[in-house]
C-alpha positions, 0 to 999 in steps of 0.5 A: 180404234178410231172413232167417227162422230156422226150426227144430223147438222143443226139447221141455219134458220137465217139463211134457210126458208121455210120451204128448204127446211120443210124438205130436209125435214121431211128427208130426215123423217123417210131416210130409212123409208123404202118408199123413195126412188132408188128403193125397189118398190116393185108390187106383184102382179099375176104376171110378175109371180109368173116370171119369177117362177119361170127364172126360179126354173132356170137357177135365177131371180129379180134383183128388186125382190130381195134388193131391200134386204140385202142392201140394208140402209144401215150395217145389220148383224143377225147375232144378238148380244149374250152373256155367258157365266162362268160359274154356270159352265165351269163344273160342266167343263170340268166334267168333259175331261171326266167324259172323254179324253183329248185323244177321243175328243181331238180338243176338248172344248166346251164351245158357246154359240150364239142363239141366232148363229147356231147354224155355223156355231158361231158366238158372234157374226163369224167369230167362234170361241169355247172353254178347253180344259186339260188335266196334268200329263194330258196333251193333244195331238200337234195339228194345223188347220187354215183357221187361225186361233188365239187362246186366253188363259183362265186358271191353272199352271204348268200349261204349255203350247208349242206353236211351230216347235216353239214351246211355251209355257202359259200363266194366267191371263196371258193370250197366245195365238196359234196363227193360220196353218201353223202347226200346234199342240198344248198340255199341262206338266205332270206336275202342273194344275188343270188348266182352263182357257178360252179359245177364239177362232175364225172358223165361221169365217174361214168356212164361209169362204169355203178355204179351211182344212185340217191336218194332224202331225205324225208324232209329235213335233220336234222343238226348234227353239229353247223353251220360251223363246219367242215371248223372250225375244220378241217380247222385250221392252220394245227390243227386237233381234236386228240380225232375224228375218221374220217373213210371216204375215202375222206376229212372232211373238206368240205370248203376250204375258199378262205380267207385262200388259197390266202394268203397262195399262197402270203406266199409261193411264198415268199419262193418257187421257181416259177414253169415254167409250173404252177407258184405257184401250190398247191393242195386241200388237205384231212387234215388227209392224205395229198391226194386228196380231193376226191377218184375220183376228185382233185382240186387246185388253182396256182397263176400265178406270174405278167408277168408270161409267162408259159412254155407249157407241156402235161400229161394224165389227164383232167382238167377243170380251171376257172379264179378266179383273174386276166386275161390271156391267154392259149395255148392249142395245139396250139391254143390261149383261152384268159380268165378273172375272171369267165371264164371257160376252159378245157385242154384234157388229153395229150394236150399241154398247158401253162399259160401267165398272161397278167399283168405285176403288178397283180397276177392271179390265176386259180382254177381246178378240174381234174381227177388226182385221178383216173389216179394216183392211177391207175398208169396211169400218165405220162407227157413231157416237151417241149423242143422246142422253149424255151419250148413255143408252136407255134400258129396255 
């Protein structure tokens, strides 16, 4: 993730007279004040109030009454940072498997909702997340939707997914995608153990764009490739098949195996300078393009070395994290959130955040998914680094 350092350049007293210096200082003080030319500063009057009411009857309004609110000085999120403790949720997730079947529920999921985004069922920004449980011998009906989806496997054994006729076995900490409009279904083999995984979807975004849909497959999908075809063919040591044509706008690799990801992080750590904000940060990518795995959601894994004390930065784009290994805490907009393995937390767009590993001997790993493909493709990405206090936030 690129960083742009934003700061006010120091003033050169040798070349500036005090009149100029006073002017620049005033500008800095008034930078975010709406009481300046270029911002809406109209005062109400009886005539204007009557005028506004007349416009309202026609389904219209005066821009200057809302301009300062809809055009903020800096990016502004309506979401708040939140932490969902797995220890608190796990028993309730398992209890759902006693109360309803996958066929009754469609998908048996406990969803996680932001205190400020309940109206759109979002965990942060325009991203949805939930925790799904499937028992041995259970499976869901095949279905598809315009929203893209992803999974991060939390526990269990012999779980599987079928994506467009490709059956893939799942292991703990594997990352799985089910892209926009692909037929998909999930289950656990009879000989397996109850599986729990985190779902991530862009449902709130697609609904906001009024573009979502849903369909149910008639019966079970026919398998079109051998078991684990996608991760075997497209997930091997940088090799891709030379005689295959892939014309989809998403990754042909549907599963990114933890058994490959974690060793890659460790090897990269040996030859790479640790990023002061994110530790060892690696993005899940489309092996054919090197870009994001899907058009609307990206994902990454970051390793925080033992004793890592990350510096703070902020950027546009919303992020949902899950601790895949270890324990630590994150400071988000001045508030500390302690996390350990399987805990989930979110960082809203343009929120200051820094990550710390609490262990002095073991590394910690954070999985994340985000809306950066949308932010970047629309030219909306920007970031700032905190310069005060050696780059660390003051706790509120």
